[in-house]
N, C-alpha and C positions, 0 to 999 in steps of 0.2 A: 717707705721703700718705693722706688719709682722704676718703672720700665716703660720704654717708648715703643709705640707700634713701628714707627719709622722715624728717622731724623731728617729734618729739612736740609741740614748741611750735607748729608750723604746723597740725597736725591739731587741737590743742586750741583754737587761736584761731579756726579756721574753723568748728568745731563749736559754739563758744560755751560751752565748758566742758571740764573735765578728763576725758579718756577714757583716758589713758595712765598707767602706773605711774610713781611719782615716781622710782624708780631709773633708769628709762630717761632721763628728762630730765637727771638728775644725771650719768649716764654720758656722755650726748652733750656736756654742758658740759665735762666733764673731757677727753674726747678732742679736742674742738674747740680747747681752749686748749693742748693738748700737741703736736698734730700739726705737722709741718714745713710741710705744705701741705694745704689743704682744697679739694676740687673740688665746686662746686655745679652742679646741672643747669640752673638758671635764676637770673635776677636776683632773683626772689622768694625763692628759697632762700638766696641769698647775703645778702640783706638780713636775713632771719631769723637766719642764722648770726651776723652781726655785731651786730645790734641786740638780739636776744633771747637768744642762746646765749653771746655774749661772745667769739666768734672774732676773732682779729686780722685787720683789713682787709687788711694787707699780705701775709697768707698765704692769702687766699681768692681762688679763681679760678672763673670761670664758663665751663663747657664743656658746651654742650647735647649730649644724646645724639644719635646718628644713627639713620637709618631705613634698612632694607634696601630700596633702590630697585629691586632686581632681583626680589625676592619680592613686595613690595607695589606692584603695577602695575595700571593699568586693564585689565580683561579683556574679551574679546568678549561681546557681549550674549547670545549663545547659551549661555554658561556658566550663566546664571541658572536655566535649567530644571534643569540637573544639580544645582546647589547646593540649590535648593528641594526637589528630590526627595530628595537625600541627607539633609537635615536635617528633612524632613517639614514644610516650610513651605508656606503657601498658594501655589498656582501662579500666582495673578493679582494679589494685593493688593500695595500699596506696603509696603516693608519698612523698618523703623527698627531699627538695631542699638545695643545698649548692652553694652559689653565691659569686664569687670573683675571683681575678686573681689566676691562677693555679700555685702555688709555695709552697715550704715547709712551709713558715710562716703561710699560711692559714689553715693548719691542715687537708689537704685532706687525708693523710695517716691514721689519727685517724678515719676519717669517713668511710674509706674502711674497716678498721679492726673492727669497731663497727658493720658495716653491716654484716660481717662474723659472729660475735658473736650473732647477732640477729637470724641468720639462725641456728646456733648451739643450741641456747637456746630455741628457739620457734618453729623451724621447718619450718619457713617461713621468708620472708624478704620483706621489702618495696622496691620500685624502687628508687634508689638514682639518682637525676638529678643534674649533675654538670654543672653550668653555668659560663662561663668565658673562656678566652684564657690564654695560658701560658705566663708568664712574660718573656720578652727578656732575654736570658741567662738561662732560666729554661725550655726550650723546651723539654728536655729529661725527665723532671719530669712526663709529661703526660704518656710517655711510661713506666716509672717505676710504676706508679699507675696501669696501665693496667696489667703489669706483676704481681704485688702484688695481684690484684683482681683475676687473673687467678690462682695463687698459693692457694688462700684462697677459691676458688670455688664460687666467687660471680661476675665474669665478666659479666654474663648475667643480673645481678641486677643493673648495673650501666649504665647510659646514659649520655655521654658528648654532650652537645648541643652548646658549644661555647658561644661567646658573643651574647646577645640579645638586640634589640632596647628597649628603655625604656617602650614603650607601651606593648610589648610582655612580658617583665619581670614583669610588673605590673599584667598582666593577669595570668602568671604562679604562682606568689606569692599568688594570690587570690584563686587558685584552688588546690595547694598542701596541704597536711595535716599538714605538719610541715616544718619549716626551721631550719637548724642547722648552728651554727657559731663556729667551733672548732679551730679558729685561736689562735696561740700563743699570738698574740698582735694585738690590734685594738686601734687606737687613740680615736675613738668614737664607730663606728659600725653602719653605716647608714643602711646597709642591714637589720639589726635586726629591725630597726625602720620602714623601708619600709614594711617589712613583717607584723609587728604589724598593720600598717595602713591598710594593705590589709585584716586584720582579721585573720591572720594565726599566731599561737603561735611560739615561738622561743626557742630553747635550745642552750645555748652558754657557752663557757669556761669563768670562773670567772677571768678575767684579764683586765687590762687597762680600756678603755672607755666602754667596754661591760657591766661593772657593772652599767653604767648609761643609756645605750641604751636599756637594758633589765631590766624590773622591775620584781623581783622575785615573782612568784605566781600571777602576774598580766598580764604581756605580755608573760611570759614563765618561763623557769628555767635556773639557773646559776649553773654549775657544777664545783666544785673545784678540780677535778681530771682529768687526761688524760688517765685513765684506760679504754680501749675499752669496756670491759665487763660492767662496770658501765654505760657508755654512752649507750650501747646496751639496758640495762635494762630500763633506763629512757625513751629512744626513744620508745621502744616497749610498755611500760606501757601506754604512752600517746596515741600512735596509737590505742591501744586496748580499750581505754576509750573515747568513742565518746562524752559523756556528759561533761567530764572534758575538753576535747580539744575544744569543742564549747564554753564553758564558758570562757576559756582563750582567744579564738579568739575574743570574744565580748569585754572583758576587755582590750585586747591588742589594739584594735582600739581606745578605749577611752584614753588609755595611750599615744598613738601616737599623738592624737589631741592636746596634750600640746606643741608639737614641730612644730610650724608653721614657714614658711619663713618670715612672717610678724614680728614675735617676734625676729627672728635672725637679720632682717634688722634694727629693732628699736634699738637693742643692739649695732649693729655696728655703727649706726648713733651717738649714745651716746659716743662711743669711739672716733670717728672722731671729735666730738664737743669738747671733753676734750683735745685732742691733739692740736686742733686749738687754744684753749685758752692758 
């Protein structure tokens, strides 16, 4: 049985060009056609496996990952002070989190440009908390982001905190006002689900598995454009509307509760049983 972390064909399609070595694509095709069963994290991945990689449809299963509903939970509002102090965040400003490896695929540039647009449109800006380390080979991208933020006048609005232990990440996602996922491509988008479980709504780019890990109008919003001004407007509108944001946070938690590790394990056991037969 085989499951892929990501598929080269999905990343290349969403980035609009080849970014992966040819050997990777060929290897994925070989494995996909030889495996007795393939497990996809989303219908988007399953479609790519069947249509673009050549995987047999009758050997492809969709089993979404689960979320730790005991770790990622809404926290008391009083925790916000401790988390802000621990990560050296502004004690009073709205917080927006972007979690993931720091590389072009994850859309950090769009986030920085949207932040600058918020300041231009509204005269204020939230603090953007970027969680994650640079992917090997993309170390220079962090410096590029810093330079871009300086050019746009929002360097002081961004805080890079690096990778966080799971417990600290769960704390952060529960106290930020909003999580954004501007990635070009996500096989599923587990961060969006973890944020929802923590009671924090998500704004994500309408692509790949994010269309399944974010429920439109329930756990957050899906945007079909990469226009920074459009993103800025949607982010600012949600930050300024406390009632709507809190409503989304409550329904986001309920949405996330559908994705348990127990359900994922049951699905996998069923696939194993089928392969054994």
